[in-house]
C-alpha positions in Angstrom: 9.5 25.0 -4.5 8.5 28.8 -4.0 6.0 28.8 -0.8 3.4 31.6 -0.2 3.8 33.8 2.9 1.0 34.5 4.8 2.0 37.2 6.9 2.9 39.4 3.8 -0.6 38.4 2.4 -2.4 39.4 5.4 -0.4 42.9 5.2 -1.2 43.2 1.1 -4.7 42.2 2.1 -5.2 45.2 4.8 -3.9 47.9 2.5 -5.6 46.4 -0.6 -8.5 48.9 0.0 -6.3 52.0 -0.1 -4.5 50.7 -3.5 -6.5 47.9 -5.3 -4.6 47.9 -8.2 -0.7 47.8 -6.7 -2.4 44.8 -4.5 -3.2 43.0 -8.2 0.1 43.6 -9.1 1.4 42.4 -6.0 -0.7 39.3 -6.5 -0.1 38.6 -10.1 3.6 38.9 -9.3 3.7 36.4 -6.6 1.6 34.0 -8.7 4.2 34.3 -11.5 6.7 33.6 -9.2 5.1 30.5 -7.7 4.1 29.1 -11.4 7.6 29.8 -12.5 9.5 27.8 -9.6 6.7 24.7 -10.5 7.4 24.8 -13.9 11.2 25.0 -13.2 10.9 21.7 -10.9 8.5 20.1 -13.7 11.5 20.5 -15.8 14.0 19.4 -13.9 11.9 16.3 -13.3 11.3 15.7 -16.7 14.9 16.2 -17.8 15.9 13.5 -15.1 13.2 11.2 -16.5 14.4 11.4 -19.9 18.0 10.7 -18.6 17.2 7.6 -17.2 14.8 6.5 -20.2 18.0 7.3 -22.4 20.4 5.1 -20.1 18.0 2.3 -20.3 17.4 2.2 -24.0 21.5 2.6 -24.3 21.8 -0.7 -22.0 19.3 -2.4 -24.1 21.1 -1.7 -27.2 24.5 -2.6 -26.1 23.1 -5.7 -24.6 21.4 -6.8 -27.9 24.5 -6.1 -29.8 26.8 -8.7 -27.1 23.7 -11.4 -27.9 24.1 -10.9 -31.3 27.5 -11.2 -31.5 27.3 -14.3 -29.6 24.7 -15.7 -32.0 27.4 -15.0 -34.8 30.1 -16.6 -33.2 28.3 -19.8 -32.3 26.7 -19.8 -35.9 30.4 -19.8 -37.2 31.3 -22.9 -35.7 30.8 -26.3 -37.5 28.0 -29.0 -36.3 31.0 -31.4 -34.6 32.2 -28.3 -32.5 28.5 -27.3 -31.2 28.2 -31.1 -30.7 30.9 -31.3 -28.3 29.9 -28.4 -26.3 26.3 -29.6 -26.0 24.6 -27.2 -28.2 22.8 -28.2 -31.6 22.3 -25.4 -34.0 18.4 -25.0 -33.7 19.1 -23.9 -29.7 21.7 -21.2 -30.4 19.1 -18.0 -30.2 17.1 -19.8 -27.2 20.4 -20.0 -25.3 21.7 -16.5 -26.0 18.3 -15.0 -25.3 18.4 -16.8 -22.0 22.3 -15.9 -21.3 21.3 -12.7 -21.8 18.4 -12.7 -19.4 20.8 -14.4 -16.8 23.3 -11.6 -17.4 20.6 -8.7 -17.3 21.0 -5.8 -19.6 23.8 -3.7 -18.4 26.1 -6.3 -17.2 29.1 -7.4 -19.8 31.3 -10.4 -18.4 33.7 -9.8 -21.1 34.9 -6.0 -19.8 37.9 -5.7 -17.7 
């Protein structure tokens, strides 16, 4: 970030009485450079924040798709098979939600 150099300001103040218009131009130019540096830093911070947000939203959608695929697969099984693996049809949504929460939003156990 831009910094103000006090030595240069002291020199300019000493010479301000001789040419106040030039002094004003120098002060405004220094202020403009400082503001531009502040705005650039703010823009970089906002860009990083938006990139992080986009990554989180993407991870959430991917986890949601994996959970929905697991639900579809379990709902495709017949009642006897579900009973054999210890799942009641009414518990499928709760089971997939708890499995998704245990895995975390960005993990994929089936990815190789």
